[in-house]
N, CA, C and O of each residue as an XYZ file, in Angstrom:
808
protein
N     101.703    107.808     72.925
C     100.762    107.356     74.277
C     101.551    108.368     75.397
O     102.760    108.560     75.523
N     100.546    108.873     76.069
C     100.823    109.657     77.486
C     100.455    108.879     78.773
O      99.387    108.293     78.955
N     101.439    108.953     79.595
C     101.572    108.284     80.885
C     101.534    108.952     81.922
O     102.637    109.346     82.303
N     100.497    109.287     82.651
C     100.369    109.878     83.726
C     100.739    109.093     85.216
O     100.256    108.016     85.566
N     101.563    109.787     85.870
C     101.572    108.996     87.461
C     100.962    109.854     88.313
O     101.370    111.015     88.367
N     100.058    109.493     88.989
C      99.389    109.869     90.277
C      99.576    109.332     91.492
O      99.155    108.209     91.770
N     100.301    110.174     92.426
C     100.691    109.695     93.604
C      99.972    110.318     94.625
O      99.220    111.226     94.270
N     100.035    110.015     95.912
C      99.808    110.635     97.330
C      99.996    109.511     98.427
O     100.475    108.390     98.249
N      99.563    110.003     99.478
C      99.656    109.189    100.406
C      98.189    108.296    100.791
O      97.151    108.573    100.190
N      98.217    107.316    101.742
C      97.082    106.554    101.488
C      95.983    107.041    102.154
O      95.980    107.545    103.277
N      94.812    106.826    101.227
C      93.562    107.661    101.614
C      93.469    109.357    101.103
O      92.578    110.109    101.497
N      94.306    109.670    100.386
C      94.297    110.925    100.113
C      93.460    111.282     98.962
O      93.288    112.460     98.649
N      92.943    110.319     98.334
C      91.833    110.527     97.149
C      92.180    110.225     95.926
O      91.454    110.536     94.982
N      93.488    109.492     95.740
C      93.906    109.193     94.541
C      93.045    108.339     93.577
O      93.213    108.388     92.359
N      92.339    107.741     94.031
C      91.302    106.661     93.477
C      90.200    107.418     92.776
O      89.766    107.302     91.630
N      89.832    108.293     93.853
C      88.658    109.069     93.228
C      88.752    110.083     92.197
O      87.807    110.460     91.503
N      90.215    110.599     92.122
C      90.482    111.539     90.998
C      90.796    110.802     89.779
O      90.406    111.274     88.711
N      91.440    109.721     89.795
C      91.658    108.950     88.848
C      90.044    108.575     87.876
O      89.869    108.621     86.659
N      89.232    108.277     88.797
C      87.788    107.741     88.516
C      87.163    109.009     87.832
O      86.583    108.888     86.752
N      87.286    110.295     88.494
C      86.705    111.273     88.039
C      87.153    111.683     86.730
O      86.449    112.250     85.893
N      88.360    111.363     86.603
C      89.104    111.724     85.229
C      88.994    110.554     84.104
O      88.677    110.794     82.939
N      89.258    109.428     84.535
C      89.204    108.275     83.625
C      87.902    107.856     83.042
O      87.890    107.287     81.950
N      86.812    108.095     83.691
C      85.223    107.457     83.211
C      84.719    108.668     82.414
O      83.613    108.591     81.879
N      85.387    109.676     82.311
C      84.939    110.427     80.904
C      85.281    110.033     79.435
O      84.915    110.530     78.369
N      86.105    108.977     79.720
C      86.508    108.838     78.459
C      86.026    107.255     77.915
O      85.374    106.522     78.658
N      86.344    106.931     76.840
C      86.072    105.095     76.491
C      87.354    104.420     77.044
O      88.486    104.899     77.106
N      86.908    103.168     77.442
C      87.905    102.228     78.186
C      89.169    101.914     77.123
O      90.310    101.544     77.401
N      88.681    102.139     76.051
C      89.773    101.972     74.825
C      90.770    103.101     74.756
O      91.903    103.011     74.283
N      90.243    104.125     75.259
C      91.380    105.367     75.241
C      92.325    105.743     76.334
O      93.352    106.409     76.203
N      91.731    105.111     77.675
C      92.652    105.193     78.837
C      92.362    104.104     79.674
O      91.250    103.697     80.010
N      93.914    103.497     80.101
C      94.021    102.476     80.948
C      94.304    102.840     82.433
O      94.851    103.902     82.731
N      93.967    102.051     83.222
C      94.359    102.457     84.773
C      95.095    101.174     85.380
O      94.737    100.002     85.266
N      96.101    101.630     85.986
C      97.068    100.557     86.254
C      97.556    100.981     87.708
O      98.241    101.985     87.900
N      97.084    100.013     88.836
C      97.322    100.581     90.123
C      98.618     99.942     90.332
O      99.004     98.913     89.777
N      99.238    100.632     91.167
C     100.616    100.065     91.904
C     100.277     98.794     93.079
O     101.162     98.062     93.523
N      98.817     98.703     93.473
C      98.629     97.877     94.296
C      98.321     96.282     93.649
O      97.985     95.255     94.237
N      98.566     96.524     92.294
C      98.517     94.974     91.778
C      99.896     94.516     91.637
O     100.017     93.397     91.138
N     101.099     95.217     92.009
C     102.345     94.834     91.863
C     102.878     94.509     93.161
O     104.106     94.431     93.204
N     102.225     94.294     94.266
C     103.017     93.804     95.402
C     103.459     92.685     95.111
O     102.773     92.011     94.343
N     104.724     92.127     95.614
C     105.679     91.278     95.304
C     104.843     89.772     95.697
O     103.957     89.714     96.549
N     105.246     88.800     95.028
C     104.514     87.270     95.360
C     104.846     86.796     96.732
O     106.035     86.593     96.976
N     104.035     86.610     97.579
C     104.721     86.020     98.935
C     104.297     84.614     98.981
O     104.287     84.128    100.112
N     103.992     83.952     98.144
C     103.436     82.682     98.223
C     104.254     81.524     99.200
O     103.861     80.502     99.763
N     105.595     82.208     99.112
C     106.651     81.334    100.066
C     106.486     81.446    101.528
O     107.010     80.722    102.374
N     105.575     82.591    101.749
C     105.486     82.926    103.016
C     104.227     82.401    103.716
O     103.221     82.216    103.031
N     104.210     82.140    105.078
C     102.913     81.735    105.735
C     101.959     83.002    105.797
O     102.347     84.117    105.449
N     100.700     82.746    106.260
C      99.881     83.838    106.304
C     100.109     84.938    107.149
O      99.914     86.124    106.879
N     100.643     84.333    108.447
C     101.247     85.149    109.586
C     102.212     85.811    109.213
O     102.351     86.969    109.607
N     103.160     85.180    108.308
C     104.393     86.145    108.029
C     103.967     87.173    107.082
O     104.528     88.250    107.282
N     103.048     87.153    106.003
C     102.494     87.855    105.031
C     101.663     89.291    105.882
O     101.560     90.446    105.469
N     101.201     88.735    107.073
C     100.589     89.843    107.501
C     101.396     90.935    108.250
O     100.998     92.069    108.515
N     102.575     90.403    108.535
C     103.367     91.160    109.092
C     104.639     92.159    108.288
O     105.592     92.827    108.690
N     104.011     91.810    106.878
C     105.135     92.767    105.929
C     104.646     93.953    106.135
O     103.489     94.207    106.470
N     105.746     94.907    105.887
C     105.418     96.554    105.569
C     105.105     96.465    104.354
O     105.970     96.237    103.508
N     103.997     96.603    104.082
C     103.457     96.880    102.603
C     103.338     98.414    101.981
O     102.975     98.750    100.854
N     103.796     99.281    103.171
C     104.100    100.690    102.887
C     105.602    101.086    102.754
O     106.024    102.235    102.879
N     106.283    100.084    102.508
C     107.841    100.424    102.095
C     107.907     99.944    100.693
O     107.265     99.013    100.207
N     108.933    100.851    100.007
C     109.056    100.408     98.567
C     109.408     99.190     98.207
O     109.116     98.806     97.074
N     110.204     98.229     99.233
C     110.711     97.166     98.853
C     109.639     95.934     98.598
O     109.911     94.855     98.071
N     108.335     96.366     99.107
C     107.220     95.428     98.998
C     106.643     95.401     97.610
O     105.872     94.502     97.273
N     106.983     96.312     96.850
C     106.457     96.550     95.483
C     107.576     96.171     94.171
O     108.746     96.464     93.924
N     106.554     95.394     93.535
C     107.602     94.743     92.130
C     107.728     95.765     91.052
O     107.087     95.741     90.001
N     108.725     96.787     91.442
C     108.778     97.763     90.491
C     109.484     97.528     89.451
O     109.382     98.251     88.460
N     110.380     96.406     89.497
C     110.943     95.713     88.157
C     109.979     95.543     87.124
O     110.130     96.005     85.993
N     108.885     94.815     87.538
C     107.870     94.366     86.809
C     106.869     95.481     86.069
O     106.343     95.442     84.957
N     106.817     96.446     87.079
C     105.913     97.415     86.570
C     106.660     98.278     85.811
O     105.867     98.899     85.104
N     107.815     98.641     85.594
C     108.807     99.035     84.719
C     108.659     98.474     83.551
O     108.352     99.129     82.555
N     108.863     97.181     83.538
C     108.620     96.107     82.413
C     107.431     96.294     81.583
O     107.454     96.520     80.373
N     106.432     96.188     82.289
C     105.068     96.275     81.548
C     104.811     97.786     81.261
O     103.886     98.043     80.492
N     105.575     98.877     81.829
C     105.229    100.195     80.999
C     105.691    100.146     79.741
O     105.094    100.405     78.696
N     107.119     99.693     79.967
C     107.894     99.802     78.593
C     107.269     99.050     77.384
O     107.317     99.444     76.219
N     106.578     97.723     77.901
C     105.810     96.897     76.783
C     104.739     97.514     76.305
O     104.584     97.481     75.084
N     103.778     98.198     77.113
C     102.860     99.022     76.696
C     103.060    100.375     75.796
O     102.293    100.797     74.931
N     104.185    100.890     76.195
C     104.671    102.113     75.392
C     105.181    101.575     73.954
O     105.346    102.420     73.074
N     105.391    100.473     73.723
C     105.954     99.536     72.604
C     104.372     99.126     71.891
O     104.295     98.727     70.729
N     103.605     99.233     72.457
C     102.401     98.589     71.698
C     102.112     97.189     72.078
O     101.507     96.457     71.294
N     102.465     96.823     73.106
C     102.389     95.450     73.408
C     101.262     95.097     74.549
O     101.103     96.063     75.296
N     100.556     94.133     74.836
C      99.492     93.765     75.709
C     100.162     93.173     76.862
O     101.207     92.574     76.608
N      99.743     93.221     78.189
C     100.562     92.777     79.051
C      99.550     91.910     80.018
O      98.332     92.033     79.884
N     100.056     91.127     80.887
C      99.175     90.324     81.906
C      99.571     90.699     83.174
O     100.534     90.190     83.746
N      98.678     91.809     83.772
C      98.706     92.549     84.948
C      98.629     91.581     86.212
O      97.857     90.624     86.152
N      99.248     91.750     87.133
C      99.008     90.752     88.359
C      97.594     90.829     88.990
O      96.853     91.612     88.395
N      97.076     90.229     90.003
C      95.811     90.467     90.551
C      96.158     90.288     92.195
O      96.452     89.176     92.634
N      96.096     91.542     93.112
C      96.533     91.055     94.175
C      95.284     90.899     95.417
O      94.331     91.679     95.417
N      95.381     90.118     96.156
C      94.022     90.041     97.200
C      94.924     90.505     98.667
O      95.973     90.090     99.161
N      93.902     91.612     99.073
C      94.044     92.351    100.135
C      93.971     91.344    101.230
O      94.757     91.390    102.177
N      92.961     90.352    101.113
C      92.552     89.558    102.147
C      93.497     88.310    102.343
O      93.698     87.921    103.493
N      94.039     87.713    101.363
C      95.291     86.751    101.714
C      96.607     87.807    101.719
O      97.713     87.285    101.852
N      96.553     88.812    101.622
C      97.759     89.533    101.553
C      98.946     89.064    100.531
O     100.112     89.321    100.830
N      98.620     88.343     99.269
C      99.244     87.859     98.361
C      98.783     88.013     97.094
O      97.594     88.311     96.984
N      99.654     87.840     95.774
C      99.096     88.012     94.413
C      98.282     86.503     94.351
O      98.712     85.502     94.924
N      97.120     86.538     93.605
C      96.222     85.554     93.278
C      97.182     84.968     92.017
O      98.257     85.434     91.641
N      96.463     83.812     91.488
C      97.027     83.215     90.406
C      96.462     83.701     89.030
O      96.820     83.337     87.910
N      95.461     84.641     89.383
C      94.877     85.327     88.062
C      95.622     86.514     87.568
O      96.331     87.126     88.367
N      95.527     86.930     86.238
C      96.062     88.310     85.804
C      95.016     88.890     84.884
O      94.212     88.219     84.236
N      95.101     90.073     84.893
C      94.172     90.723     83.700
C      94.910     91.033     82.535
O      96.023     91.529     82.709
N      94.530     90.848     81.430
C      94.968     91.311     80.327
C      94.880     92.732     80.052
O      93.865     93.421     80.149
N      95.993     93.092     79.715
C      95.942     94.838     79.299
C      96.561     95.367     78.435
O      97.790     95.408     78.471
N      95.859     95.884     77.477
C      96.432     96.473     76.316
C      96.584     97.721     76.045
O      95.842     98.532     76.600
N      97.558     98.145     75.154
C      98.146     99.458     75.283
C      96.763    100.532     74.850
O      95.782    100.188     74.191
N      96.973    101.608     75.310
C      95.848    102.838     74.935
C      96.673    104.042     74.728
O      97.880    104.135     74.953
N      95.573    105.310     74.096
C      96.512    106.426     74.101
C      96.834    107.121     75.465
O      97.638    108.044     75.592
N      96.082    106.542     76.492
C      96.494    107.366     77.913
C      96.670    106.102     78.923
O      95.726    105.313     78.944
N      97.748    105.840     79.735
C      97.850    105.112     80.605
C      98.204    105.955     81.897
O      99.167    106.714     81.996
N      97.228    105.680     82.900
C      97.106    106.392     84.281
C      97.686    105.213     85.201
O      97.263    104.059     85.270
N      98.824    105.825     85.933
C      99.506    104.651     86.949
C      99.258    105.280     88.311
O      99.781    106.381     88.489
N      98.499    104.723     89.363
C      98.276    105.270     90.470
C      98.914    104.347     91.775
O      98.972    103.120     91.851
N      99.262    105.128     92.536
C     100.220    104.270     93.936
C     100.754    105.349     94.830
O     101.115    106.458     94.437
N     100.771    104.935     96.034
C     101.548    105.773     97.065
C     102.914    105.996     96.910
O     103.505    107.006     97.294
N     103.466    104.925     96.273
C     105.006    104.747     96.149
C     105.581    105.150     94.654
O     106.791    105.001     94.479
N     104.935    105.555     93.782
C     105.203    105.192     92.255
C     106.267    106.311     92.062
O     107.146    106.042     91.243
N     106.339    107.587     92.713
C     107.183    108.489     92.458
C     108.547    108.408     93.421
O     109.411    109.281     93.500
N     108.515    107.141     94.127
C     109.826    106.895     94.721
C     110.982    106.484     93.940
O     112.126    106.716     94.329
N     110.687    105.796     92.698
C     111.609    105.002     91.880
C     111.931    105.892     90.879
O     110.936    106.265     90.258
N     113.103    106.419     90.460
C     113.772    107.312     89.526
C     113.443    106.545     87.966
O     113.093    107.113     86.931
N     113.644    105.321     88.152
C     113.119    104.418     86.505
C     112.060    104.906     86.431
O     112.044    105.741     85.527
N     110.901    104.785     87.063
C     109.546    104.767     86.912
C     109.034    105.959     86.671
O     108.153    106.119     85.827
N     109.621    107.101     87.519
C     109.363    108.408     87.376
C     109.670    108.912     85.970
O     108.912    109.745     85.474
N     110.939    108.377     85.156
C     111.299    108.709     83.921
C     110.128    108.553     82.945
O     109.881    109.383     82.070
N     109.480    107.522     83.137
C     108.301    107.028     82.259
C     107.080    107.660     82.287
O     106.108    107.425     81.569
N     107.228    108.734     83.437
C     105.731    109.374     83.099
C     105.932    110.716     82.494
O     106.928    111.416     82.681
N     104.967    111.003     81.797
C     104.912    112.286     80.817
C     104.589    113.441     81.996
O     105.099    114.561     81.988
N     103.864    113.065     82.776
C     103.163    114.070     84.164
C     102.809    113.539     85.109
O     101.948    112.662     85.172
N     103.477    114.036     86.046
C     103.671    113.599     87.584
C     102.725    114.280     88.359
O     102.756    115.511     88.359
N     101.802    113.618     89.086
C     100.713    114.169     89.845
C     100.680    113.820     91.396
O     100.698    112.656     91.797
N     100.635    114.812     92.146
C     100.709    114.309     93.656
C      99.272    114.876     94.220
O      98.900    116.043     94.102
N      98.584    113.884     94.815
C      97.329    114.383     95.462
C      97.649    114.455     96.968
O      98.052    113.531     97.675
N      97.351    115.938     97.379
C      97.864    116.123     98.817
C      96.381    115.995     99.658
O      95.281    116.203     99.148
N      96.607    115.640    100.935
C      95.569    115.625    101.739
C      95.860    115.334    103.132
O      96.534    114.358    103.462
N      95.201    116.436    104.225
C      95.401    116.588    105.405
C      95.761    114.958    106.258
O      95.246    113.964    105.747
N      96.341    114.834    107.100
C      96.693    113.339    107.606
C      95.374    112.872    108.352
O      94.981    111.713    108.223
N      94.803    113.651    109.012
C      93.687    113.174    109.792
C      92.461    112.693    108.875
O      91.759    111.702    109.082
N      92.349    113.646    107.773
C      91.148    112.980    106.706
C      91.579    111.595    106.190
O      90.772    110.666    106.219
N      93.143    111.387    105.602
C      93.429    110.413    105.180
C      93.433    109.223    106.146
O      93.310    108.098    105.660
N      93.547    109.352    107.307
C      93.306    108.104    108.232
C      91.770    107.865    108.228
O      91.407    106.739    107.889
N      90.870    108.733    108.544
C      89.491    108.515    108.562
C      89.287    107.436    107.110
O      88.903    106.269    107.189
N      89.610    108.082    105.949
C      89.291    107.296    104.897
C      90.077    105.904    104.879
O      89.532    104.880    104.468
N      91.405    105.931    105.356
C      91.729    104.354    105.519
C      91.113    103.448    106.565
O      91.195    102.222    106.485
N      90.504    104.074    107.537
C      89.842    103.470    108.263
C      88.452    102.651    107.874
O      88.177    101.475    108.113
N      87.699    103.622    107.221
C      86.335    103.362    106.566
C      86.880    102.248    105.401
O      86.196    101.224    105.406
N      87.850    102.254    104.523
C      87.848    101.459    103.629
C      88.563    100.168    103.991
O      88.197     99.128    103.442
N      89.574    100.154    104.892
C      90.114     98.713    105.401
C      89.033     97.906    106.233
O      89.007     96.683    106.098
N      88.183     98.501    107.045
C      87.053     97.676    107.787
C      86.280     97.374    106.765
O      86.089     96.164    106.643
N      85.639     98.224    105.792
C      84.393     97.662    105.045
C      84.868     97.047    103.799
O      84.022     96.362    103.224
N      85.999     97.129    103.260
C      86.295     96.555    101.982
C      87.125     95.417    102.017
O      87.037     94.437    101.277
N      88.302     95.694    103.330
C      89.466     94.541    103.129
C      89.412     93.789    104.305
O      90.397     93.100    104.570
N      88.123     93.785    105.324
C      88.135     93.028    106.125
C      88.855     92.838    107.521
O      89.032     91.824    108.196
N      89.222     94.207    107.732
C      90.190     94.539    108.695
C      89.366     94.822    110.017
O      88.174     95.114    109.920
N      90.037     94.731    111.350
C      89.486     95.322    112.524
C      89.998     96.533    112.710
O      90.877     96.891    111.925
N      89.544     97.500    113.856
C      89.690     98.884    113.952
C      91.087     98.361    114.592
O      92.004     98.556    113.794
N      91.466     97.824    115.657
C      92.958     97.900    116.216
C      93.910     97.675    115.121
O      94.909     98.352    114.880
N      93.427     96.506    114.400
C      94.658     96.022    113.428
C      94.864     97.680    112.248
O      95.926     97.933    111.679
N      93.815     98.416    112.155
C      94.090     99.542    110.998
C      95.051    100.491    111.763
O      96.178    100.819    111.391
N      94.354    100.910    113.000
C      95.128    101.838    113.815
C      96.575    101.413    113.935
O      97.477    102.145    113.527
N      96.816    100.168    114.524
C      98.013     99.635    114.644
C      98.944     99.947    113.617
O      99.974    100.576    113.861
N      98.579     99.462    112.252
C      99.359     99.739    111.242
C      99.619    101.084    110.820
O     100.741    101.458    110.479
N      98.363    101.994    110.838
C      98.849    103.235    110.687
C      99.918    103.842    111.423
O     100.697    104.594    110.837
N     100.056    103.561    112.815
C     100.785    104.178    113.598
C     102.039    103.768    113.371
O     102.909    104.638    113.353
N     102.347    102.627    113.189
C     103.665    101.689    113.238
C     104.477    101.429    111.888
O     105.656    101.094    111.778
N     103.237    101.750    110.579
C     103.974    101.344    109.641
C     103.412    102.786    108.482
O     104.306    103.332    107.836
N     102.427    103.129    108.366
C     101.682    103.817    107.351
C     102.426    105.343    107.473
O     103.129    105.821    106.583
N     102.099    106.042    108.851
C     102.546    107.144    109.266
C     104.034    107.487    108.891
O     104.415    108.398    108.157
N     104.844    106.485    109.610
C     106.430    106.647    109.270
C     106.986    106.494    107.942
O     107.989    107.125    107.610
N     106.352    105.634    107.106
C     106.400    105.445    105.872
C     106.049    106.483    105.164
O     106.834    106.818    104.276
N     104.804    107.270    105.346
C     104.336    108.276    104.690
C     105.379    109.505    104.771
O     105.762    110.175    103.812
N     105.761    109.658    106.137
C     106.765    110.736    106.368
C     108.189    110.525    105.490
O     108.620    111.389    104.725
N     108.788    109.336    105.711
C     110.117    108.845    104.873
C     109.979    108.841    103.633
O     110.970    109.295    103.060
N     108.991    108.452    102.830
C     108.929    107.865    101.543
C     108.132    108.610    100.744
O     108.499    108.802     99.585
N     107.067    109.090    101.152
C     105.644    109.570    100.354
C     105.685    111.027    100.337
O     105.553    111.638     99.276
N     105.843    111.561    101.342
C     105.696    112.962    101.313
C     106.826    113.692    100.628
O     106.534    114.730    100.035
N     108.347    113.193    100.634
C     109.049    113.531     99.874
C     108.879    113.808     98.539
O     109.352    114.789     97.964
N     108.036    112.729     97.920
C     107.931    112.779     96.635
C     107.170    113.843     95.941
O     107.201    113.902     94.711
N     106.503    114.668     96.632
C     105.701    115.949     96.130
C     106.836    116.877     95.535
O     106.469    117.809     94.819
N     107.975    116.723     95.736
C     108.943    117.523     95.218
C     109.241    117.386     93.631
O     109.741    118.277     92.943
N     108.832    116.072     93.167
C     108.926    115.492     91.896
C     107.631    116.091     91.093
O     107.753    116.438     89.918
N     106.409    116.191     91.775
C     105.108    116.328     91.019
C     105.213    117.687     90.305
O     105.580    118.746     90.814
N     104.753    117.430     88.799
C     104.489    118.428     87.996
C     103.182    119.368     88.373
O     103.168    120.581     88.166
N     102.201    118.704     88.895
C     100.937    119.071     89.356
C     100.667    118.649     90.867
O     100.946    117.479     91.127
N     100.281    119.254     91.663
C      99.725    119.218     93.255
C      98.315    119.443     93.241
O      97.782    120.548     93.135
N      97.646    118.167     93.370
C      96.009    118.638     93.888
C      95.800    118.276     95.142
O      96.018    117.111     95.475
N      95.325    119.253     96.078
C      94.654    119.081     97.350
C      93.460    118.630     97.239
O      92.685    119.163     96.445
N      93.074    117.547     98.024
C      91.654    116.757     98.141
C      90.961    116.875     99.460
O      90.102    116.027     99.701
N      91.254    117.989    100.533
C      90.534    118.060    101.415
C      88.804    117.985    101.288
O      87.948    117.340    101.892
N      88.765    119.046    100.119
C      87.668    119.175     99.691
C      87.606    118.657     98.096
O      88.644    118.379     97.496
N      86.403    118.565     97.526
C      86.305    117.965     96.036
C      87.098    118.883     95.186
O      86.544    119.983     95.179
N      88.052    118.872     94.550
C      88.784    119.538     93.711
C      88.601    119.760     92.385
O      89.460    119.301     91.631
N      87.424    120.524     91.790
C      86.988    120.115     90.503
C      88.155    120.830     89.674
O      88.544    120.234     88.670
N      88.737    122.028     89.994
C      89.724    122.815     89.179
C      90.578    121.694     88.969
O      90.732    121.408     87.782
N      91.223    120.927     89.865
C      92.565    120.248     89.459
C      92.069    118.964     88.709
O      92.884    118.443     87.948
N      90.762    118.361     88.840
C      90.147    117.661     88.026
C      90.123    117.577     86.406
O      90.348    116.725     85.547
N      89.640    119.220     86.479
C      89.485    120.117     85.273
C      91.062    120.089     84.439
O      91.304    119.624     83.325
N      91.654    120.510     85.051
C      93.179    120.501     84.645
C      93.693    119.049     83.961
O      94.224    119.044     82.851
N      93.507    117.980     84.637
C      93.706    116.718     84.164
C      93.177    116.405     83.130
O      93.777    115.924     82.169
N      91.725    116.682     83.199
C      90.808    116.308     81.983
C      91.345    116.824     80.645
O      91.549    116.127     79.651
N      91.592    118.465     80.784
C      92.054    118.933     79.744
C      93.454    118.646     79.057
O      93.760    119.145     77.974
N      94.286    117.787     79.792
C      95.500    117.410     79.377
C      95.064    116.356     78.514
O      95.473    116.370     77.353
N      94.146    115.261     78.972
C      93.824    114.242     78.332
C      93.173    114.597     77.076
O      93.455    114.093     75.989
N      92.046    115.733     77.336
C      91.366    116.212     76.048
C      92.120    116.694     74.764
O      91.679    116.600     73.619
N      93.570    117.333     75.207
C      94.228    117.558     74.328
C      95.078    116.288     73.498
O      95.319    116.236     72.292
N      95.369    115.495     74.350
C      96.046    114.057     73.904
C      94.630    113.157     72.928
O      94.742    112.543     71.867
N      93.633    113.340     73.595
C      92.796    112.410     72.866
C      91.976    113.134     71.815
O      91.239    112.501     71.059
N      92.104    114.546     71.752
C      91.251    115.266     70.633
C      91.556    114.952     69.545
O      90.971    115.437     68.576
């Protein structure tokens, strides 16, 4: 099994790169796991309290469960991956049954902040992107897909996203084996990742 970790700031293009890579292969060969599925369960809090959580801080992620699941997949065991609702700011009662495959891709802004998680990645990738471009992408996504309004997105970006990026995410670039800039479509970077997967799956 090959486990790739793909990190980078919010709106950097991680999901786009993952999709460009993973969709070239059968679902049975490549499994994608999102850090977003592993936000901690906050059912004990009110909705108003959940809204105020700093979801861009490493403490918001259940890294222990993610680590446990990656170990189980490495052993050849199936896991029950959590399902998270960005509308309710909480996990749902549902899970996604996830079977082991030849390649596991884990993507998320904070996945390289944890030494225990980093050691499980055979290859660590950082998707680099200009901060203005990331903000524009985040605005479009949160308003269109997550039901946020403009003021909410801008407030969160200024007060949590930007400082968290500078404190926790940007420094993890130093751990990356491969850095892919995505201000433009980076076909070379995607080809490099595909060649790595081709070598494992071939």
